[in-house]
N, C-alpha and C positions, 0 to 999 in steps of 0.2 A: 159701203161707201164706193168700192170699186166693182161691186157685184154687177155682172152683165157687161162690163167693159171687155174689150178685146185687144190683144197685144201681139206684136211680132218681136221675137227675141232672136237676134242673130248669134251664131256661135253657141247654140244652146243644147247641143246633144251631149255635153259633158261639162264638168267643172263649174266655173262661175255662172255661165249662161244657163245651164240646167238648173242650178240652185235658184237663180232669179225666176226662171219660168215656173218652177215648183211653188215658189213663194207667191207669185201672182195668181197662180191657179187656186191656191188655198184661200186667196182673198176673193175668189169668185170670178176671176178674169179668164176668158177664153184665150188660148195661147197657140201661136204657130211657132213650132220649133224649127231650127235651121242649123245645118252643119253637116259634117262628115262623120263617118263611123260605121260600125257594123249594123247593117239594116235590121237584123233581128233584135239587137240590143236597143236600138232606137225605137222600134215598134213596141217593145216591152215598156219603155218609159212613157211613150205616148199613151198607150192604153191604160197604164197605171194612173196617169194624171186624170184621164177621163173617168175611170172607175172610182177613184178615191175622192176626187174633188168635184165631180159632177159638173164639169165644164167641157166645152169642145176643145180638143187638142189636135192640131194638124201638124204635118211635117213637110218641110220643103228641103230638098237637097241642093238648093241653088248655090252655085259657085259665085261668090261675091266679087270675083274679078270681072264678072260679065254684067254690065249695066242693064242690058235688055232683059236678062234673066231676073235681075233684082226687081225691075218694073213688073214683070210677070208674077213674081212671088207676092209683091204688095197687092196687086190686083186680085190675085187668088184669095188672099186673106180677107180683103174687103168684100169680095163676093160671098165667101163662106160665112163670115161673121156678121156682115152687114155694115161694118165699120172697122177701122183701125184707130183705136183711141190712144194706144200706148205703143211707142217704139223704143226698144232697148237695143242699142248698138254695142254689142259685146265682142263680136268676132275679132280675132287678132292672130297674127303670125309673127315670127321673129327669125332673124338671122344675124349672126355676129361675125364681123370681119373689119379689118382696117379699110378706110374709105377708098384707098387706091386699089384695093383688092375686092371691094364689094361687088358681087356679080350684078350686072345690069338687070337681069331678069328677077333677081331677088328684090332689088329696090322697087321695081315696078309692081311686083306682087304685094309687097308690104304696104306700099302707099295705096294700092287699090283696095285691099281688104281692110286695113286699119283706119283709113281716112276717106277715100272716095266712096266706099260703100255707104258710109253714113250720109253723105250728100244725097245719094240716090234714094235711100229709104225715106229720109226726111222730106225730100222734094216730092215724093209720091204721097206721103201721109198728110202734109200740111193743108192742102185744099179741103179735105174732108174734116179735119180738125177745126179749121176756120168756120166751115159751114155749121158745125155743131156747137161752136163756142167753147170747146174743151179739148185739151190734148196734153199728153205728157211724152217728152222725149228724154231718155236718160242715156248718155254716152259713157261707156266704161273706158276711161282713159288709163292713166297710170301715173305713178310718181314721176315717171319720165315725161309727163306733160309739163312738169315744173322744173326739173333738173335733168342733167345729162350724165351719161356714162360712156366711156370709150367704146368704140367698135360697134355702136348701135345707131349709126346715122339715120337709117331709114325709119326705124322704130321710133326714135326720139323725135325726128322730124314729123312723123305722122301724128304722134300724140300731142305735140305742141300745136300742130295744125288743128287737131280735133278740139282743143280748148278754145282756139280762136274762132273756129266755125260755130261753136256753141254760143259764144258771146254775140256774134253777128246775128244769128237767127233769133236769139232771145230778144234782141232789140226790135226785130222785124215783126214778131208775133205777140209781143207783150200785151197788146190791146185786145187780143182775141181769145183770152182764157187759156192760152197754151204756154206751158213752161218747157224749157230745155236746159238741162244741166249736165255737168260732167261729174263722175265719181273717179277719183284717182287713187287706186289702191297701191300699197307697197307690195311686199311679197306675200302672196296668198297661198295657203296650204290647199293644193288641189291634187287630184289623182296623178296628174302629169308631173308635178313636182315630186310627189312621193315615189313615183317610178324611176325618177332620175337619181335618187339617193344612192342606190347600189353602184351605179356607174361612176358617180362622183367619188364614192369611197375607194373604188378601185383606182381611178385616175389619180386622185390626190394622195393615195396611200393613207387614208384617214378612217377612223371609225365613224359610225352614224352621228354621234353627238358632235364630233369635230366638224363634219360636213355641214350640219345644220347651223353651227356657230358661224361658219364662213358665210353661209347664205344670208344669215340675219345680221351680219356685221353692220349694215347700213341702217338697221331698224333699232332705235334706242330701247324699245320695249323688249327686244330679243324674243319676240313672239310673232308667229305668223298671223296674218289676218285670216279669218275664216270665211268660207263661202257664204255661210249664213249671215255674217255681219255685213257683207257687201249686199246680199239680197235684202236684208232688213232696211238698209239705207235707200236702196232702190225703191222699195215698197213705200217708204215714207215720202220720197220725192214725187211719187205718183198720187199721193193723198191730197185731199183738199186742205189739210193743215199746212202743206208745203206750197200752197199756191203763191205766196209772195216770193218764193225762192226761184229765181230764173237767171240764167247767164252765169251761174256759179260753177266753180271748180272745187269740189269738196274732197279734201284729202282724208283718206282712211288708211294711214301708213305707219302707225306706230312711231311717229316722230321722224320718219325718213327725211321729209323735206323741211323740217324745222332746224336742221343743223346748218 
């Protein structure tokens, strides 16, 4: 169904983004990885995808704070693959501080990466999608696209903005065979979260189980969302079965936003 399609997945050198890129590749989709990290480790992942899934896999180190570089990345993917059929905007960064102490440069970076980069990738991809009469955009938002938490002004603002952006573009492209949706996960078990556990244990003077209980306090299921679950929902939204779904913000949060 998706065999031969091509995708750009931002923030895909680890965690959720890499899980999504792997899922797309297993479905026969060529993928462009994007993000930071150890070059050797990224190359291992890139070549593994090509070898195991028999698709083209590229890598771009594009800094998503730079609009001109994003345009170059999208053009490079189009040139290499022949088309960009799927865009998954997953990249995100975070900083926590009271609003009056929130560093200006952190605000600008978070808005640029978490929100503005989506505008730039979508803007570049839509003309080709319209010409082919098919396209899929999946924006990885957050439970914080629906609710707020203290000290996360930039992150919450960006994720709420992402949900609004998704609705507007959905209305604009609905007649062209293009869908655009948000996925809003709660707390997802990623390598980054796992690495933070020992520091949290030390800071809070708690054992591992107690720290996890604190992290999951907002999730009624008391279970982390898995990378594979987010990737599976992304893959579904890219399918023809999901063609009627557009402009939606789909929660996958263990009941986080139902409270």
